[in-house]
C-alpha positions in Angstrom: 169.7 105.8 52.8 169.0 103.2 55.5 167.1 104.7 58.5 167.5 102.7 61.7 165.1 103.9 64.4 165.5 102.2 67.8 162.8 102.6 70.4 163.5 102.9 74.2 161.4 103.6 77.2 162.0 106.3 79.9 164.3 103.8 81.8 166.5 103.5 78.7 165.4 99.9 78.0 165.3 99.1 74.3 161.8 98.0 73.1 162.4 97.4 69.4 163.4 98.9 66.1 162.2 99.9 62.7 164.8 99.7 59.8 163.9 100.9 56.3 165.4 102.1 53.1 168.4 101.3 50.9 172.0 102.3 51.2 172.3 102.8 47.4 176.1 102.2 47.7 176.0 99.8 44.7 173.5 98.1 42.4 170.9 95.7 43.8 172.5 92.4 44.8 175.9 93.9 45.1 175.4 96.5 47.8 177.4 95.3 50.8 176.1 98.0 53.1 172.5 96.7 52.5 173.7 93.1 52.8 175.4 93.9 56.1 172.3 95.5 57.6 170.0 92.8 56.3 172.1 90.0 57.8 172.4 91.7 61.2 168.6 92.4 61.3 167.8 88.8 60.4 170.1 87.5 63.0 168.6 89.8 65.6 165.0 88.9 64.8 165.8 85.1 64.7 167.8 85.2 68.0 165.0 87.1 69.8 162.1 85.1 68.5 163.6 81.6 67.9 166.6 81.2 70.2 165.3 83.1 73.2 161.6 82.6 72.5 161.0 86.2 73.6 157.5 87.6 73.0 158.0 90.0 70.1 156.0 91.1 67.1 158.0 91.1 63.8 156.8 92.8 60.6 158.6 92.4 57.3 157.6 94.6 54.4 159.2 95.4 51.0 161.8 97.9 52.4 161.2 97.8 56.1 161.6 95.4 59.1 160.1 96.2 62.5 160.5 94.3 65.8 158.6 95.3 68.9 159.0 93.5 72.2 155.8 92.6 74.0 156.9 93.4 77.6 160.4 93.7 78.9 162.9 90.9 78.3 166.5 91.2 79.5 167.9 88.7 76.9 166.0 90.4 74.0 167.1 93.8 75.2 170.8 92.7 75.1 170.4 91.4 71.6 168.8 94.8 70.6 171.7 96.6 72.2 174.1 94.4 70.1 172.2 95.4 66.9 172.2 99.1 67.9 176.0 99.0 68.5 176.6 97.1 65.3 174.4 99.7 63.4 176.6 102.5 64.8 179.7 100.7 63.5 178.1 100.2 60.1 177.1 103.8 59.9 180.7 104.8 60.5 182.0 102.3 57.9 179.4 103.3 55.3 179.4 107.1 55.9 176.3 108.8 54.6 174.5 105.5 53.9 173.0 104.6 57.3 171.4 106.9 59.8 170.8 105.5 63.4 168.4 107.2 65.8 167.2 106.2 69.3 163.8 107.5 70.1 162.0 107.5 73.4 158.5 106.0 73.3 
């Protein structure tokens, strides 16, 4: 299962995310649920760090991607909200394969 944890502050501003795991919908290389999540996460990270030049720390490991904003950034927060919304849609499309949580930090 893919676990998508999004982090927000007490003012409901998104601060980042940690996404890990595998959907296990199909074999490696043919899993469209994993491919959908991976593509959306890459687009989000690249938009925040490269297009908007927002101050963010990105960590990419074997089965995990994490992005944390350094300070508040309206543009980056909107992109994170877009990813969060997209992840909810994907979790509906791939039932039981993706779990989305929003956690206050």
